[in-house]
C-alpha positions in Angstrom: -11.0 -11.5 14.6 -11.8 -8.6 12.2 -15.0 -9.0 10.3 -14.8 -5.8 8.2 -12.6 -5.3 5.1 -12.2 -2.8 2.3 -11.0 -4.2 -1.0 -9.3 -1.6 -3.2 -9.6 -2.5 -6.8 -7.5 -1.0 -9.6 -6.3 -2.0 -13.1 -2.9 -2.4 -11.5 0.6 -1.5 -12.5 3.9 -3.3 -13.0 5.9 -0.2 -12.2 6.9 -0.1 -8.5 7.1 3.7 -8.4 3.6 4.1 -9.8 2.4 1.5 -7.2 4.0 3.4 -4.4 3.1 6.9 -5.6 -0.5 6.3 -6.6 -2.2 3.1 -5.5 -0.5 2.8 -2.1 -1.2 6.5 -1.4 -4.9 6.0 -2.0 -4.9 2.8 0.1 -3.2 4.6 2.9 -5.8 7.4 2.8 -8.6 4.8 2.8 -7.0 3.1 5.8 -6.8 6.5 7.6 -10.5 7.0 7.1 -11.4 3.3 7.9 -8.9 2.2 10.5 -11.2 -0.6 11.8 -11.2 -2.3 8.3 -8.7 -4.8 7.0 -7.3 -3.4 3.8 -6.8 -5.6 0.8 -5.8 -5.0 -2.8 -7.0 -6.5 -6.1 -6.0 -5.8 -9.7 -8.4 -6.3 -12.7 -5.6 -6.8 -15.2 -4.7 -10.5 -15.4 -1.7 -9.5 -17.5 -0.3 -7.3 -14.7 -1.1 -10.0 -12.1 0.8 -12.6 -14.1 3.7 -10.3 -14.8 4.2 -9.3 -11.1 4.0 -13.0 -10.1 6.6 -14.1 -12.7 9.0 -11.1 -12.4 8.7 -10.2 -8.7 7.1 -13.2 -7.0 4.3 -10.7 -6.0 0.9 -12.2 -5.4 -2.1 -9.9 -6.2 -5.6 -11.3 -6.5 -8.2 -10.4 -9.0 -11.4 -9.1 -7.5 -13.2 -12.5 -7.5 -10.2 -14.2 -5.9 -9.8 -11.5 -3.3 -13.5 -11.7 -2.4 -13.4 -15.5 -2.2 -10.3 -15.3 0.2 -12.1 -12.7 2.4 -15.1 -15.0 2.7 -12.9 -18.0 3.5 -11.2 -15.9 6.2 -14.5 -15.1 7.8 -15.0 -11.5 6.8 -18.7 -10.6 6.8 -18.7 -6.9 5.8 -16.7 -6.0 2.7 -16.5 -2.6 1.0 -15.3 -2.7 -2.6 -13.6 0.6 -3.6 -12.8 0.7 -7.3 -10.1 3.2 -8.5 -11.1 3.0 -12.1 -11.7 6.2 -13.9 -13.8 6.2 -17.1 
């Protein structure tokens, strides 16, 4: 069982091309650098999370939910990597 994970946290997007051309690109780069870590995603926008669930049936956790799930799954080392730019 893997015990290390990296949680990539962004505002989120409801546009598939933006998800594929930005967030997934960054996630893939992170996975290249940290191949021994399970990669997970979380969005901070509840609006985007609800919209994706309703429109596409896509489930994306918020950061708190993702961290709770990782803990339940037995992960002991979690890196949280925010993608927010201020």
